[in-house]
C-alpha positions as CSV (number, residue, x, y, z in Angstrom):
1,M,102.6,92.6,101.2
2,M,99.1,93.7,100.6
3,R,96.6,90.9,99.9
4,P,96.2,90.9,96.1
5,Y,93.1,90.3,94.2
6,T,93.1,87.2,92.0
7,N,92.4,87.7,88.3
8,K,88.9,86.2,88.8
9,E,88.1,88.7,91.6
10,A,89.4,91.6,89.6
11,K,87.1,90.7,86.7
12,E,84.1,90.2,89.0
13,H,84.6,93.4,91.0
14,S,85.7,96.7,89.5
15,S,85.9,98.4,93.0
16,Y,86.8,97.5,96.6
17,K,85.2,99.5,99.4
18,E,84.6,102.4,96.9
19,Y,88.3,102.3,95.8
20,P,89.7,100.8,92.6
21,N,89.9,97.0,92.9
22,Y,93.7,97.1,93.0
23,Y,93.7,98.9,96.4
24,G,94.0,96.8,99.5
25,D,93.5,97.1,103.2
26,E,94.9,93.7,104.4
27,L,98.6,93.8,105.2
28,M,100.4,90.6,105.7
29,V,104.0,90.4,107.1
30,Y,106.1,87.3,106.5
31,D,109.6,86.3,107.6
32,W,112.3,85.3,105.0
33,E,111.2,81.7,105.2
34,G,107.6,82.6,104.2
35,N,106.1,82.2,107.6
36,L,103.2,84.6,108.4
37,L,104.2,86.8,111.3
38,H,101.3,89.4,111.4
39,A,98.1,90.2,109.5
40,Y,96.6,93.7,109.8
41,R,93.5,95.3,108.5
42,L,93.9,99.0,107.8
43,D,91.2,101.6,108.1
44,V,91.4,102.5,104.4
45,P,92.6,100.6,101.3
46,L,96.1,101.6,100.1
47,I,97.7,101.5,96.6
48,S,101.3,101.5,97.7
49,F,103.3,101.5,100.9
50,G,106.7,101.6,102.5
51,V,108.0,100.7,105.9
52,T,110.7,102.5,107.8
53,P,114.0,100.5,108.3
54,D,113.2,99.9,112.0
55,D,109.9,98.2,110.9
56,N,107.9,100.6,113.1
57,I,106.1,103.0,110.7
58,L,104.2,102.2,107.6
59,Y,103.5,105.0,105.0
60,G,100.9,104.3,102.4
61,T,99.2,106.2,99.6
62,T,95.5,106.3,99.1
63,L,92.8,108.5,97.7
64,D,90.9,111.2,99.6
65,G,88.2,112.2,97.1
66,E,90.2,112.9,94.0
67,D,93.5,113.6,95.7
68,F,96.3,111.2,96.6
69,V,97.3,111.4,100.2
70,V,99.9,109.7,102.4
71,R,98.7,107.9,105.5
72,R,101.0,107.0,108.4
73,Y,100.5,104.0,110.7
74,Q,102.5,102.9,113.7
75,L,102.7,99.2,113.2
76,K,102.9,98.2,116.9
77,N,99.6,100.0,117.4
78,L,97.7,98.3,114.6
79,P,95.4,95.5,115.7
80,S,96.3,92.1,114.2
81,Y,93.6,89.7,113.0
């Protein structure tokens, strides 16, 4: 899941890194018991994403100027924080 803004944060900030405030660049991966497995910081905030069935590739949509684009990330190559 992407780290969501709280309602308070959304009211205080209309943008996040020059993107709308509902975009996020922190990806957190949990197991089915709710234990945090990985936390990643992406190079650009995304609005939506999907992961391949083998949990290897993340595809996310973001803005490039006024155009929506799809970004591709290989999860094993992303640095954890």
